[in-house]
Each structure stands twice: as structure tokens, then as C-alpha cells.
C-alpha positions as CSV (number, residue, x, y, z in Angstrom):
1,M,-1.0,-13.1,4.1
2,G,-2.9,-12.6,7.6
3,T,-5.5,-9.3,8.6
4,L,-4.1,-6.5,6.5
5,L,-5.4,-4.0,8.5
6,T,-7.9,-3.5,12.0
7,E,-10.3,-0.7,13.2
8,D,-7.8,-0.4,15.7
9,D,-5.1,0.2,13.5
10,L,-6.9,3.0,11.4
11,E,-7.9,4.4,14.3
12,R,-3.6,4.9,15.5
13,A,-2.8,6.1,12.2
14,R,-5.3,8.7,12.2
15,R,-3.9,10.0,15.5
16,D,-0.1,9.1,15.1
17,P,2.1,10.0,12.6
18,A,5.3,7.6,13.2
19,F,2.7,4.6,13.2
20,R,0.8,6.5,9.7
21,R,4.3,6.2,8.0
22,E,5.1,3.1,8.8
23,F,1.7,1.0,8.5
24,L,2.2,3.2,4.7
25,A,5.4,1.7,4.1
26,R,4.9,-1.6,5.7
27,N,1.3,-2.0,3.7
28,L,3.3,-0.8,0.0
29,D,5.6,-3.9,0.5
30,R,3.1,-5.9,0.9
31,L,1.5,-4.8,-2.3
32,L,4.7,-4.8,-4.4
33,K,5.5,-8.2,-3.4
34,A,2.0,-9.1,-4.7
35,L,2.4,-7.3,-7.5
36,N,5.6,-8.8,-8.5
37,K,3.8,-12.5,-7.4
38,M,1.4,-11.7,-9.6
39,R,3.3,-10.3,-12.9
40,R,5.5,-13.7,-12.4
41,A,2.6,-16.4,-12.6
42,S,2.6,-18.3,-15.8
43,E,-1.1,-17.4,-16.3
44,Q,-2.1,-14.0,-17.7
45,S,-5.1,-12.6,-18.7
46,A,-6.5,-9.4,-19.0
47,D,-8.2,-9.4,-15.5
48,T,-4.4,-10.3,-14.0
49,A,-3.2,-7.1,-16.2
50,R,-6.2,-4.6,-15.2
51,Q,-5.3,-6.0,-11.5
52,I,-1.4,-5.2,-12.0
53,R,-2.4,-1.8,-13.5
54,E,-4.7,-0.6,-10.6
55,G,-2.0,-1.9,-7.9
56,A,0.1,-0.4,-9.5
57,D,-1.5,2.7,-9.2
58,L,-2.4,2.2,-5.9
59,A,1.1,2.0,-5.2
60,V,2.0,5.4,-6.4
61,K,-0.7,6.9,-4.6
62,L,0.9,5.0,-1.1
63,A,4.4,6.2,-1.8
64,D,3.0,10.0,-2.2
65,R,1.3,9.8,1.3
66,L,4.2,8.4,2.2
67,Q,6.4,11.2,0.7
68,G,4.1,14.2,2.0
69,D,4.1,12.4,5.4
70,A,8.4,12.5,5.8
71,G,7.8,16.2,4.5
72,G,5.5,17.4,7.3
73,A,2.3,16.9,6.1
74,N,-0.7,16.0,7.7
75,G,-1.5,12.9,5.7
76,G,-4.8,12.2,7.6
């Protein structure tokens, strides 16, 4: 899957609103793909269900941040 983020990415996201939006969107997409993969997996456990719920909560938070940034809010 590669490196999720670097310190340079975080610093740039703090300074550059356009990069922050792209960074959040890219990572939201990665999170949703991972959640779908987990959901489709044949083995489901209570731990998997908990992780899916936590991931869904995080996805909502990321989407809210993206909408806030798109509306001109400083997400930073």
C-alpha cells in the first residue's frame, strides 16, 4: 500500500489548502477501499466489525474536513 504519510506531507498540508484537500481526498479514498475490502472478506469477527465502525467514523470526519476546506474554512 505504500507510505500513508510523511512529516513533509503533514507540514505541507498545514501550509497549503489545495494540497490539504487533495491529501484528505486521496486518503479518504484509500480508507474507503480498505473498508470495502474488510467488509467483503469471508472471515468476520467482532474485532473486524469494530474496525469497520471506527473506519467509517474516520471517513465521516475526513469528509467533513473536505467539505469545510471546500467552503473556504481553514481546516488547519
